[in-house]
Backbone bond lengths (Angstrom), bond angles and torsions (degrees), N, CA, C in turn:
res aa  C-N    CA-C-N  psi(-1)  N-CA   C-N-CA  omega(-1)  CA-C   N-CA-C  phi
1 M - - - 1.471 - - 1.530 109.54 -
2 V 1.304 117.56 129.39 1.452 121.66 178.85 1.510 109.25 -69.69
3 S 1.304 117.62 127.34 1.446 121.36 179.52 1.509 109.32 -80.74
4 S 1.297 118.05 94.37 1.445 121.91 -175.27 1.498 111.27 -142.12
5 P 1.343 118.61 120.69 1.476 120.30 175.94 1.516 111.98 -56.56
6 H 1.345 116.42 -33.78 1.458 119.51 179.67 1.522 111.35 -57.65
7 E 1.337 116.62 -44.97 1.453 121.43 -179.45 1.539 110.29 -64.59
8 A 1.314 116.56 -44.76 1.464 119.97 -176.45 1.525 112.25 -63.24
9 M 1.332 116.52 -36.85 1.469 120.13 -174.47 1.518 112.94 -66.68
10 H 1.308 117.78 -28.69 1.470 117.64 178.12 1.507 112.48 -108.29
11 R 1.338 118.90 -27.52 1.441 120.65 -176.61 1.523 112.53 -69.11
12 I 1.330 116.46 -24.30 1.459 119.42 178.37 1.519 110.54 -63.22
13 F 1.330 116.67 -30.72 1.476 119.55 176.78 1.530 110.17 -74.56
14 E 1.299 116.50 -34.33 1.454 121.04 178.83 1.520 110.46 -66.58
15 E 1.355 115.15 -40.43 1.460 119.92 -179.48 1.519 112.94 -78.10
16 Y 1.344 116.50 -34.43 1.458 121.91 -177.70 1.524 109.88 -132.27
17 P 1.338 117.63 74.32 1.466 120.87 -175.71 1.529 115.17 -56.87
18 A 1.337 116.13 -30.47 1.461 119.38 179.95 1.525 112.56 -62.73
19 L 1.325 116.88 -14.53 1.469 121.08 176.69 1.520 110.33 -57.60
20 F 1.319 117.41 -32.25 1.476 119.81 -177.30 1.518 111.59 -58.55
21 A 1.320 118.41 -34.15 1.456 121.11 179.16 1.535 109.96 -62.63
22 S 1.335 116.14 -42.54 1.472 120.27 178.41 1.524 110.61 -66.86
23 V 1.326 117.01 -42.88 1.467 120.79 179.71 1.525 110.65 -64.17
24 A 1.328 116.95 -43.36 1.472 121.65 178.24 1.515 111.06 -59.63
25 E 1.328 115.88 -38.69 1.476 119.82 178.39 1.520 110.79 -66.18
26 V 1.341 116.13 -42.99 1.456 120.12 177.29 1.525 110.96 -61.35
27 L 1.304 116.87 -38.80 1.467 121.00 -177.99 1.525 112.34 -81.93
28 G 1.325 117.09 -5.51 1.465 120.41 177.97 1.484 114.94 73.32
29 V 1.329 117.27 28.73 1.466 121.07 179.50 1.519 108.85 -122.71
30 P 1.340 118.59 100.02 1.487 119.97 -176.48 1.529 111.38 -73.48
31 F 1.322 114.89 139.11 1.454 120.91 177.14 1.508 112.34 -121.59
32 G 1.327 118.08 12.71 1.440 120.36 -179.96 1.512 111.90 82.72
33 T 1.311 116.30 178.92 1.456 121.95 -179.33 1.514 111.30 -81.99
34 L 1.317 116.37 115.97 1.450 120.52 -179.11 1.507 110.70 -73.56
35 V 1.323 118.04 131.55 1.464 120.63 179.95 1.519 112.99 -117.59
36 S 1.330 117.94 -19.67 1.465 119.72 177.13 1.523 109.18 -160.28
37 V 1.342 115.15 162.48 1.450 120.34 179.56 1.514 108.22 -149.01
38 T 1.322 115.82 145.42 1.480 121.55 179.54 1.545 108.31 -132.39
39 A 1.301 116.69 129.79 1.456 120.96 174.98 1.529 108.88 -79.68
40 L 1.335 116.64 131.95 1.453 121.84 -176.86 1.521 110.73 -114.63
41 P 1.331 119.45 159.82 1.449 121.67 177.02 1.528 111.20 -59.38
42 T 1.310 116.70 140.54 1.460 120.15 -178.57 1.519 112.85 -95.27
43 D 1.315 116.99 -4.40 1.469 120.40 -178.66 1.528 110.49 -78.42
44 L 1.358 116.15 117.14 1.460 120.57 179.20 1.524 110.38 -111.91
45 T 1.320 116.56 25.91 1.474 120.84 -177.92 1.516 111.36 -65.56
46 E 1.328 115.53 137.23 1.466 120.36 177.19 1.507 109.79 -84.13
47 T 1.323 116.92 175.95 1.469 121.39 178.73 1.509 111.21 -66.10
48 R 1.324 118.58 -30.65 1.455 120.49 174.91 1.531 109.32 -74.78
49 P 1.326 119.36 161.65 1.471 120.55 -175.06 1.519 112.92 -76.12
50 L 1.330 116.26 71.36 1.458 121.55 176.90 1.529 106.54 -141.20
51 E 1.327 115.59 110.46 1.457 119.52 -175.93 1.520 111.19 -88.91
52 R 1.318 115.08 130.49 1.480 121.92 175.83 1.523 106.28 -130.56
53 R 1.319 116.15 125.75 1.448 119.02 -174.37 1.541 110.56 -139.56
54 L 1.322 114.42 127.37 1.457 121.62 173.99 1.534 110.60 -76.02
55 D 1.323 115.83 163.50 1.461 118.88 173.72 1.513 110.49 -78.14
56 T 1.322 117.48 -54.11 1.470 121.83 178.29 1.524 108.99 -143.09
57 L 1.333 116.03 140.19 1.469 120.89 179.41 1.524 108.37 -135.28
58 L 1.350 115.58 126.65 1.459 122.00 -178.04 1.523 109.99 -131.92
59 R 1.314 115.11 148.87 1.476 119.88 171.32 1.513 108.93 -110.41
60 F 1.330 116.05 123.93 1.463 121.89 179.52 1.526 110.20 -107.00
61 E 1.309 115.73 149.44 1.457 121.81 170.89 1.523 109.00 -121.16
62 T 1.322 116.87 131.13 1.438 121.71 179.76 1.521 110.28 -116.38
63 E 1.312 116.52 155.61 1.461 120.46 177.92 1.514 112.94 -67.57
64 E 1.364 114.91 -36.40 1.461 119.61 -173.68 1.503 114.24 -87.50
65 E 1.354 116.82 -45.28 1.467 120.30 -169.70 1.519 114.49 -109.82
66 G 1.340 117.61 1.47 1.452 118.89 -178.25 1.506 111.93 81.64
67 E 1.335 119.16 -143.14 1.453 122.52 -173.05 1.552 111.32 -100.99
68 F 1.325 114.01 152.48 1.477 120.96 171.59 1.517 107.72 -152.50
69 L 1.318 115.79 161.17 1.467 121.98 179.35 1.510 110.21 -101.74
70 L 1.326 116.65 142.85 1.464 121.42 174.96 1.507 109.67 -119.99
71 A 1.343 115.85 116.39 1.461 122.79 176.14 1.531 107.36 -101.66
72 V 1.323 117.32 119.59 1.464 121.73 -179.13 1.534 108.23 -107.94
73 E 1.333 115.06 125.15 1.454 122.33 176.69 1.523 110.55 -121.42
74 A 1.331 116.93 128.69 1.463 121.76 173.88 1.516 107.77 -92.13
75 Q 1.328 116.23 128.38 1.464 120.37 -174.65 1.530 109.10 -125.09
76 G 1.334 116.96 118.68 1.441 120.80 -177.02 1.506 114.37 -91.73
77 K 1.334 118.79 -20.38 1.442 120.51 -179.55 1.537 109.42 -159.29
78 R 1.303 116.93 169.36 1.462 120.51 178.82 1.539 109.54 -65.98
79 D 1.308 115.07 139.96 1.438 120.13 179.60 1.537 108.27 -145.09
80 P 1.323 118.37 104.48 1.473 121.46 -175.98 1.527 112.42 -56.65
81 A 1.336 117.74 -24.50 1.469 119.39 -177.48 1.526 112.50 -82.83
82 K 1.339 117.33 -14.97 1.462 120.24 -174.09 1.534 114.19 -64.07
83 P 1.331 120.26 -46.67 1.462 119.24 -177.67 1.515 113.90 -52.28
84 A 1.345 116.89 -39.87 1.460 119.59 178.73 1.535 109.83 -66.09
85 S 1.320 117.59 -39.87 1.457 120.28 178.13 1.516 110.86 -65.19
86 W 1.351 116.88 -41.16 1.451 120.19 -179.98 1.528 111.09 -64.75
87 A 1.331 116.18 -41.69 1.459 119.19 177.85 1.520 110.76 -61.87
88 Y 1.314 116.07 -39.11 1.475 119.91 176.74 1.530 110.92 -62.15
89 Y 1.350 114.71 -46.03 1.459 118.16 -179.29 1.532 111.02 -56.38
90 L 1.324 116.07 -46.72 1.463 120.20 -175.96 1.540 112.01 -64.54
91 S 1.330 115.49 -45.06 1.458 118.63 -179.88 1.527 110.67 -66.82
92 Y 1.330 116.62 -39.26 1.458 120.91 177.07 1.519 111.73 -61.44
93 L 1.313 116.02 -45.15 1.446 120.83 -178.50 1.536 111.16 -63.23
94 F 1.336 115.80 -42.80 1.458 119.34 179.33 1.523 110.16 -64.03
95 N 1.330 116.14 -39.68 1.440 119.68 -179.31 1.535 111.33 -69.52
96 K 1.346 116.95 -38.12 1.461 121.66 -176.61 1.520 113.10 -75.63
97 Y 1.328 116.70 -44.14 1.448 120.49 -173.46 1.530 114.10 -103.43
98 G 1.341 116.12 -13.77 1.460 119.30 -178.61 1.523 113.14 65.99
99 Q 1.320 116.63 24.30 1.471 121.55 178.69 1.528 109.00 -129.08
100 H 1.320 115.49 151.65 1.455 120.32 -175.89 1.533 111.43 -73.28
101 P 1.309 118.25 128.26 1.450 121.26 179.93 1.532 112.11 -96.20
102 V 1.325 115.06 151.49 1.448 122.64 173.82 1.529 107.33 -123.73
103 L 1.310 117.72 134.40 1.467 122.32 178.45 1.503 109.89 -102.54
104 L 1.341 116.33 123.15 1.465 122.04 174.38 1.532 107.93 -114.18
105 V 1.324 116.85 121.82 1.469 122.06 179.10 1.528 107.21 -107.42
106 V 1.326 116.70 128.15 1.455 122.02 -178.93 1.545 108.69 -110.70
107 C 1.321 116.44 129.49 1.474 121.55 -176.12 1.544 110.78 -131.30
108 Q 1.314 114.76 157.69 1.451 121.23 173.18 1.516 112.85 -110.13
109 D 1.311 115.73 -7.59 1.458 122.29 -177.10 1.518 110.38 -114.18
110 R 1.329 118.24 128.20 1.460 121.07 -175.09 1.532 111.02 -61.24
111 A 1.325 117.09 -44.51 1.465 119.54 -177.94 1.535 110.19 -61.45
112 T 1.337 116.44 -42.03 1.461 119.66 179.23 1.528 110.69 -65.69
113 A 1.324 117.24 -40.22 1.460 121.50 179.02 1.518 111.41 -63.06
114 E 1.337 116.52 -43.72 1.469 119.15 179.78 1.536 111.12 -67.76
115 W 1.318 116.09 -34.72 1.481 119.43 175.76 1.524 109.86 -65.01
116 A 1.311 116.99 -46.87 1.468 120.62 -178.08 1.526 112.31 -65.56
117 S 1.336 117.65 -24.31 1.459 122.65 -177.41 1.537 113.28 -75.28
118 Q 1.317 115.77 -18.40 1.456 119.25 -174.99 1.548 110.86 -73.25
119 P 1.325 117.65 131.34 1.478 119.44 175.30 1.523 109.87 -61.47
120 V 1.327 115.27 143.31 1.456 121.18 179.11 1.522 107.17 -117.03
121 H 1.355 116.46 123.47 1.445 122.13 -178.92 1.533 109.40 -96.38
122 F 1.312 116.28 127.97 1.465 121.44 176.18 1.531 108.26 -107.81
123 G 1.316 115.81 116.83 1.450 121.64 -177.21 1.505 110.98 137.20
124 P 1.305 117.98 172.05 1.469 121.06 179.83 1.521 110.03 -70.48
125 P 1.335 117.76 163.89 1.459 121.43 -178.53 1.556 112.67 -57.03
126 Q 1.315 116.09 -30.79 1.464 118.35 -178.59 1.522 112.94 -67.83
127 W 1.357 115.42 -30.81 1.462 116.87 -176.26 1.527 109.96 -160.60
128 A 1.330 115.85 116.96 1.443 120.66 176.94 1.526 109.49 -86.04
129 S 1.309 116.39 115.08 1.467 119.60 -179.05 1.518 111.79 -74.64
130 L 1.334 115.56 -23.53 1.464 119.57 -178.52 1.526 108.73 -145.91
131 I 1.331 116.41 135.71 1.463 121.74 177.41 1.511 108.72 -123.15
132 L 1.315 116.15 121.49 1.463 122.55 -179.98 1.529 108.90 -93.18
133 R 1.327 117.30 124.09 1.467 121.07 -179.61 1.529 109.35 -132.92
134 P 1.329 117.82 86.55 1.471 119.93 -179.89 1.520 111.38 -73.31
135 L 1.334 115.87 146.72 1.454 120.13 162.41 1.514 106.63 -78.16
136 V 1.318 117.86 139.57 1.466 120.10 -177.82 1.502 109.50 -129.50
137 A 1.337 117.10 129.59 1.456 123.43 174.10 1.527 107.03 -114.05
138 G 1.307 115.79 125.15 1.444 119.70 -178.79 1.509 111.68 -163.29
139 P 1.318 117.95 -168.17 1.473 121.50 -178.16 1.515 112.98 -66.23
140 H 1.319 117.47 -15.53 1.475 120.14 -179.77 1.517 113.21 -80.46
141 N 1.363 117.71 -17.08 1.458 117.91 -177.97 1.540 114.64 -141.11
142 M 1.324 118.57 -9.39 1.464 119.67 174.41 1.522 110.65 -74.77
143 P 1.331 118.97 142.02 1.466 120.21 -176.67 1.524 112.21 -65.73
144 V 1.336 115.16 144.57 1.465 121.18 173.86 1.535 107.13 -92.17
145 I 1.308 117.11 103.16 1.467 122.33 -172.81 1.512 108.86 -101.54
146 T 1.309 116.10 108.13 1.490 120.96 -179.22 1.527 112.40 -116.09
147 Q 1.338 116.85 6.35 1.452 120.74 179.17 1.520 110.38 -117.18
148 E 1.311 116.81 133.97 1.467 120.70 -179.19 1.521 112.06 -58.56
149 T 1.358 117.24 -39.28 1.458 120.48 -178.77 1.515 111.11 -60.58
150 E 1.344 116.83 -38.12 1.470 120.26 179.24 1.520 109.61 -71.18
151 A 1.332 117.40 -41.48 1.459 120.80 -179.31 1.523 111.60 -64.41
152 R 1.331 117.80 -32.29 1.462 121.56 -178.73 1.515 111.62 -72.46
153 K 1.352 119.17 -22.66 1.457 121.14 -179.60 1.528 111.08 -64.73
154 D 1.325 116.17 -38.28 1.452 120.96 -179.75 1.538 107.29 -148.31
155 P 1.313 118.98 81.95 1.476 121.38 -173.82 1.529 113.95 -64.11
156 V 1.336 116.96 -28.15 1.461 118.95 179.20 1.531 109.86 -71.68
157 L 1.346 116.05 -43.36 1.477 118.85 176.04 1.515 109.90 -64.55
158 A 1.335 117.67 -38.71 1.469 120.98 177.68 1.527 110.41 -61.55
159 T 1.320 117.22 -35.97 1.459 121.56 178.08 1.523 110.81 -64.89
160 L 1.348 115.83 -48.32 1.468 118.44 177.45 1.525 111.48 -62.11
161 A 1.323 116.49 -40.35 1.474 120.11 179.26 1.520 111.04 -61.23
162 A 1.343 116.43 -39.22 1.464 119.54 178.36 1.524 110.55 -65.00
163 I 1.326 116.05 -39.79 1.473 120.20 -179.97 1.527 109.92 -64.65
164 T 1.322 117.65 -45.52 1.472 120.63 -177.17 1.525 111.37 -70.59
165 H 1.332 117.79 -23.61 1.467 121.23 179.99 1.530 111.92 -102.34
166 A 1.333 116.83 29.04 1.460 121.12 -176.97 1.537 112.50 -60.22
167 D 1.343 116.44 -26.51 1.466 120.21 -179.24 1.526 112.79 -102.29
168 N 1.330 116.54 8.39 1.469 120.91 179.16 1.524 109.84 -69.67
169 P 1.358 117.94 137.35 1.460 120.10 178.56 1.543 113.46 -56.56
170 D 1.345 116.10 -26.67 1.459 121.21 179.57 1.518 113.17 -95.79
171 V 1.348 116.63 21.76 1.444 119.62 -175.20 1.523 112.55 -61.58
172 G 1.331 117.47 -27.22 1.470 121.03 177.35 1.513 111.59 -61.94
173 A 1.339 116.72 -45.08 1.469 121.73 178.92 1.528 109.71 -68.20
174 I 1.347 117.20 -36.15 1.456 121.98 179.00 1.522 109.30 -63.01
175 L 1.310 117.42 -48.13 1.461 121.54 -178.11 1.515 110.61 -67.42
176 K 1.314 118.29 -35.28 1.457 120.64 177.63 1.524 110.63 -62.69
177 A 1.322 117.16 -43.42 1.460 121.26 179.27 1.517 111.11 -63.35
178 V 1.340 116.35 -44.01 1.451 119.65 -179.03 1.528 110.67 -66.98
179 S 1.313 118.15 -43.66 1.475 119.75 -178.00 1.531 109.89 -64.19
180 S 1.324 117.69 -39.14 1.471 120.01 178.32 1.512 111.09 -64.83
181 A 1.345 115.60 -39.99 1.479 119.29 179.41 1.520 110.70 -67.28
182 L 1.324 117.75 -42.45 1.460 121.00 -179.29 1.516 111.76 -65.45
183 G 1.348 115.80 -28.53 1.451 118.78 179.29 1.515 113.90 -67.13
184 T 1.323 117.33 -14.10 1.463 120.93 178.76 1.530 112.86 -95.43
185 L 1.335 116.34 -2.42 1.472 121.09 -173.75 1.528 110.62 -99.70
186 P 1.334 117.52 160.45 1.453 121.11 173.75 1.523 110.62 -61.55
187 E 1.320 117.96 149.96 1.456 121.90 -177.64 1.529 112.84 -58.71
188 K 1.346 117.08 -33.01 1.469 119.74 -177.41 1.522 111.56 -64.35
189 L 1.348 117.16 -18.60 1.467 120.53 175.62 1.511 111.08 -106.36
190 S 1.344 117.62 -40.36 1.464 120.24 -173.65 1.530 111.61 -69.88
191 I 1.322 118.16 -38.01 1.475 120.31 -176.55 1.523 111.41 -66.63
192 P 1.355 119.42 -52.20 1.486 117.96 179.55 1.531 113.12 -62.51
193 L 1.337 116.93 -34.75 1.477 118.35 178.65 1.527 110.66 -69.03
194 S 1.330 116.58 -38.05 1.479 118.32 178.13 1.528 110.58 -65.62
195 E 1.358 116.53 -35.82 1.452 120.10 177.22 1.524 111.57 -65.21
196 L 1.336 116.54 -38.65 1.455 120.68 179.72 1.529 110.43 -65.31
197 V 1.328 117.44 -38.73 1.473 119.82 177.20 1.519 109.65 -64.29
198 T 1.323 116.99 -45.41 1.459 120.28 178.02 1.530 111.51 -57.90
199 Q 1.326 115.12 -44.22 1.451 120.08 178.85 1.526 111.12 -64.69
200 G 1.319 115.62 -41.30 1.475 120.50 -178.33 1.524 113.25 -67.11
201 L 1.308 117.95 -27.80 1.473 120.78 179.66 1.524 110.96 -76.05
202 G 1.328 117.27 -17.48 1.468 119.29 178.40 1.524 111.70 60.61
203 K 1.316 116.57 -134.55 1.469 121.71 -177.69 1.526 111.52 -104.08
204 R 1.327 116.03 20.08 1.474 118.28 177.80 1.534 110.13 -65.19
205 P 1.322 118.98 148.95 1.463 121.42 179.71 1.512 112.80 -56.72
206 V 1.337 118.29 -31.08 1.454 121.17 -177.62 1.523 112.08 -66.41
207 R 1.331 117.21 -13.16 1.479 120.76 177.90 1.528 110.62 -60.12
208 E 1.330 116.61 -35.22 1.461 119.14 179.05 1.520 110.76 -67.59
209 Q 1.331 116.74 -37.43 1.459 119.82 176.22 1.526 111.40 -61.60
210 W 1.343 115.41 -41.78 1.465 119.51 177.61 1.526 112.20 -62.73
211 R 1.318 116.54 -43.68 1.459 121.12 179.58 1.530 110.14 -61.36
212 N 1.317 117.61 -39.91 1.458 120.68 176.61 1.494 112.70 -64.79
213 L 1.326 115.90 -38.32 1.469 119.91 177.31 1.516 111.16 -62.90
214 M 1.329 116.59 -35.83 1.448 120.77 179.46 1.529 111.76 -62.08
215 V 1.339 115.16 -33.05 1.453 119.98 -178.09 1.533 110.54 -84.41
216 V 1.318 117.39 -42.55 1.456 121.81 -173.21 1.516 112.60 -80.87
217 D 1.342 117.31 -46.01 1.450 121.23 -170.34 1.524 114.69 -92.01
218 T 1.327 117.98 -14.66 1.465 118.75 -174.58 1.529 110.97 -132.17
219 S 1.294 114.72 -177.36 1.483 120.49 179.71 1.522 111.25 -119.26
220 F 1.329 116.39 43.02 1.451 120.41 -178.48 1.532 111.00 -84.26
221 Y 1.323 117.52 46.41 1.446 119.92 -173.92 1.515 113.37 -67.45
222 K 1.333 117.34 -15.59 1.453 119.88 176.64 1.523 111.47 -95.47
223 S 1.331 115.68 -4.51 1.448 120.69 -178.32 1.505 111.53 -69.04
224 W 1.319 117.52 148.22 1.467 121.63 178.56 1.494 110.77 -64.84
225 I 1.377 118.70 -21.27 1.451 120.32 179.33 1.511 109.83 -63.64
226 V 1.359 116.63 -48.79 1.443 120.17 -179.87 1.522 110.80 -66.63
227 E 1.334 117.10 -40.22 1.441 120.09 177.83 1.511 111.68 -61.73
228 E 1.362 115.88 -35.84 1.463 119.55 178.76 1.511 109.79 -66.20
229 I 1.347 117.37 -39.61 1.461 120.15 178.68 1.511 110.38 -63.68
230 R 1.337 116.74 -42.63 1.466 121.30 179.20 1.516 110.67 -64.17
231 D 1.338 116.38 -42.83 1.456 119.71 178.68 1.524 111.85 -62.25
232 E 1.335 115.44 -41.13 1.468 118.68 179.48 1.514 110.63 -64.68
233 S 1.356 116.84 -37.42 1.463 119.67 -179.75 1.524 109.93 -66.05
234 R 1.351 115.58 -41.40 1.472 118.67 176.75 1.515 111.20 -62.10
235 E 1.342 116.08 -41.89 1.466 121.07 -179.20 1.515 110.19 -62.59
236 E 1.339 115.55 -44.44 1.479 119.39 -179.27 1.513 109.97 -63.96
237 G 1.363 117.02 -36.87 1.458 120.24 178.37 1.513 111.55 -63.82
238 R 1.333 117.17 -42.21 1.457 120.38 178.42 1.519 111.57 -64.37
239 E 1.339 116.35 -40.08 1.457 119.91 178.63 1.512 110.87 -62.54
240 Q 1.335 116.23 -44.85 1.460 119.92 -178.75 1.518 111.17 -64.51
241 D 1.343 117.16 -40.26 1.473 120.95 178.60 1.522 110.50 -62.88
242 R 1.329 116.29 -44.64 1.466 120.52 -178.73 1.528 111.32 -64.28
243 A 1.348 115.97 -42.45 1.461 120.57 179.58 1.522 110.18 -63.80
244 S 1.345 116.73 -41.74 1.476 120.61 179.26 1.517 110.96 -63.93
245 S 1.333 116.01 -38.37 1.473 120.18 -179.61 1.520 109.86 -63.54
246 I 1.318 117.25 -40.54 1.473 121.08 -179.36 1.537 109.78 -62.79
247 L 1.336 115.41 -47.60 1.467 120.43 -179.06 1.515 111.94 -63.65
248 E 1.356 116.40 -41.95 1.444 120.38 179.83 1.528 112.00 -65.11
249 L 1.329 115.31 -38.51 1.471 120.25 179.67 1.522 110.62 -65.64
250 L 1.345 115.92 -44.16 1.475 119.69 178.37 1.508 111.93 -63.32
251 Q 1.354 116.33 -39.03 1.460 120.84 179.46 1.541 109.73 -65.48
252 A 1.337 115.31 -42.60 1.476 119.15 -178.82 1.520 111.60 -65.07
253 R 1.354 116.32 -30.08 1.468 120.31 179.63 1.526 111.58 -88.54
254 G 1.354 116.82 3.28 1.453 120.42 176.96 1.537 113.77 72.93
255 I 1.325 117.64 24.77 1.460 120.99 179.18 1.516 109.69 -96.51
256 E 1.314 116.22 126.31 1.458 121.14 -178.65 1.521 110.28 -70.18
257 V 1.326 115.37 140.20 1.486 121.30 178.97 1.529 108.25 -118.64
258 P 1.317 118.32 102.89 1.453 120.98 178.76 1.545 111.88 -59.01
259 K 1.296 116.50 161.92 1.460 121.84 -176.66 1.521 111.37 -60.03
260 E 1.335 117.29 -44.85 1.469 120.64 -178.52 1.521 110.99 -63.84
261 A 1.343 116.39 -39.69 1.451 119.09 179.70 1.515 111.82 -68.96
262 R 1.343 117.03 -37.73 1.457 121.56 177.65 1.549 110.90 -62.69
263 E 1.338 114.36 -42.98 1.466 119.07 179.93 1.550 110.85 -65.38
264 R 1.328 114.01 -37.92 1.468 118.27 179.10 1.513 112.49 -65.15
265 I 1.301 116.39 -38.32 1.475 121.51 179.99 1.534 109.84 -70.96
266 T 1.301 117.62 -44.70 1.482 120.12 -176.13 1.512 113.99 -74.39
267 T 1.361 117.07 -18.34 1.475 119.35 179.91 1.533 112.34 -101.96
268 C 1.319 117.12 2.43 1.476 119.24 179.20 1.524 109.45 -74.92
269 H 1.333 116.55 134.02 1.469 121.96 -177.44 1.530 112.07 -114.48
270 D 1.320 116.41 16.53 1.471 119.99 179.79 1.518 108.11 -111.17
271 L 1.343 116.47 111.29 1.474 119.95 -176.88 1.516 111.61 -64.00
272 D 1.323 117.96 -33.26 1.464 119.87 179.32 1.518 111.24 -65.24
273 V 1.321 115.64 -41.92 1.477 119.84 177.46 1.533 110.50 -64.34
274 L 1.329 115.57 -42.92 1.483 119.60 179.35 1.528 110.19 -62.88
275 K 1.324 117.16 -38.73 1.471 120.64 177.57 1.527 110.40 -61.81
276 T 1.346 116.70 -42.84 1.451 120.64 -179.51 1.519 109.44 -63.01
277 W 1.340 116.14 -44.00 1.471 119.83 -179.49 1.520 111.15 -62.60
278 F 1.339 116.41 -40.02 1.466 120.06 179.88 1.532 110.73 -61.91
279 Q 1.341 114.55 -44.41 1.479 118.37 -179.69 1.514 110.70 -62.26
280 R 1.337 116.78 -40.20 1.473 119.98 179.08 1.516 110.65 -66.66
281 A 1.361 115.83 -35.26 1.479 119.46 -176.36 1.531 112.27 -64.31
282 I 1.311 117.86 -19.17 1.464 121.63 -179.71 1.528 110.76 -65.39
283 T 1.337 116.87 -37.12 1.484 119.41 -175.30 1.529 113.32 -122.15
284 A 1.330 118.59 -8.62 1.462 120.92 -174.84 1.536 111.20 -64.90
285 E 1.346 115.10 152.63 1.459 121.40 -179.85 1.535 112.06 -99.90
286 S 1.348 115.10 -7.17 1.462 118.29 -179.78 1.524 108.98 -155.73
287 T 1.334 115.15 162.85 1.476 120.56 178.07 1.527 109.69 -66.13
288 A 1.337 116.59 -36.49 1.480 119.28 178.74 1.516 110.43 -60.64
289 E 1.322 117.01 -36.88 1.464 119.91 178.66 1.531 111.35 -68.34
290 V 1.334 116.18 -32.46 1.456 120.15 178.80 1.514 110.66 -67.43
291 L 1.313 115.64 -47.90 1.469 119.58 -176.52 1.523 110.64 -72.93
292 G 1.344 116.76 -36.98 1.457 119.08 176.55 1.513 112.84 71.87
293 Q 1.308 115.31 159.64 1.476 120.76 -178.76 1.526 111.43 -76.45
294 D 1.361 117.20 -23.40 1.451 120.23 -174.67 1.521 112.77 -91.56
295 A 1.326 118.57 -4.68 1.455 121.23 -172.99 1.504 115.40 -62.29
296 P 1.353 119.79 -39.10 1.457 118.06 -179.17 1.519 113.45 -57.16
297 D 1.358 115.70 -34.21 1.459 118.54 -177.11 1.524 112.21 -79.16
298 E 1.326 117.75 -7.97 1.453 120.30 -176.87 1.504 112.31 -83.27
299 E 1.344 116.87 -19.37 1.441 120.22 -178.89 1.524 108.73 -88.99
300 P 1.322 118.41 116.09 1.456 120.49 -176.41 1.508 111.65 -71.32
301 S 1.329 114.99 144.99 1.466 119.79 175.69 1.495 108.92 -80.47
302 S 1.358 117.74 155.42 1.440 121.96 -178.50 1.508 110.37 -70.38
303 E 1.319 115.67 141.22 1.472 122.23 -179.68 1.523 110.46 -80.38
304 E 1.303 118.07 127.28 1.466 121.29 178.86 1.512 110.90 -76.59
305 D 1.446 119.50 161.19 1.467 124.43 175.15 1.522 108.39 -62.72
306 R 1.304 117.31 142.82 1.448 122.20 -179.05 1.482 111.78 -73.12
307 H 1.287 117.91 -21.77 1.465 119.74 -175.93 1.526 108.51 -127.83
């Protein structure tokens, strides 16, 4: 699973569509009693070679108002081109399905959320032919849930709230409440929700705190989070063993290892590079020959989040 806050912010609605009722209540916009939901294709590409794709698209049916479409977009930053795309999505959906669409934008940044909340008028100042008014869920209006009892009332909403408040100074208390609440739920619900929180935190430092909570506070031992921690520990152990073998081999052959070279060997996290260095150490006459001029380029840089 790609660790991406963008994916978590919209996929939670795809996995748990009933969450929209809770979010709509928080936002103060009633949509009636939901009785059914259908996931729809997100591809809005036209016949010409121009691809347009929503993040998540659902069809809801209510007792009072009948059916409507929900388009969920995760937005990581301000984008002046987005309002025009959103307006296109809504008009396209209405034309394709003949049902009224609602746009929900989910953000983790307050400034982005406030920007997305502003109505956008399409048309000259004298007369706006179209007005875009997205619903926006973000740190400016999602509840800050720091008590387990509150998180247990609606764990899916608590999960989304934790994702949107990933940069909140109290995120530690928020994650503690969510992890404690998830620990009381069946694994078929607790595990996917815990994965969504992990995904939503992205590469923030607090992600490690969340992973530790999963191990200490809950019983998600079958969850991919715990397996990932175990895999990383095994990987680190292999790296350390390989690095030690290189240093021991060089010492046995009487080859001096300068401090900088030793640090470079012990901090390398690429097993393929370490394997190459070990093979060179068997016949090399110096540490510089072991490391080689091409070694720095062999260690891959970390891949950043796409969104």
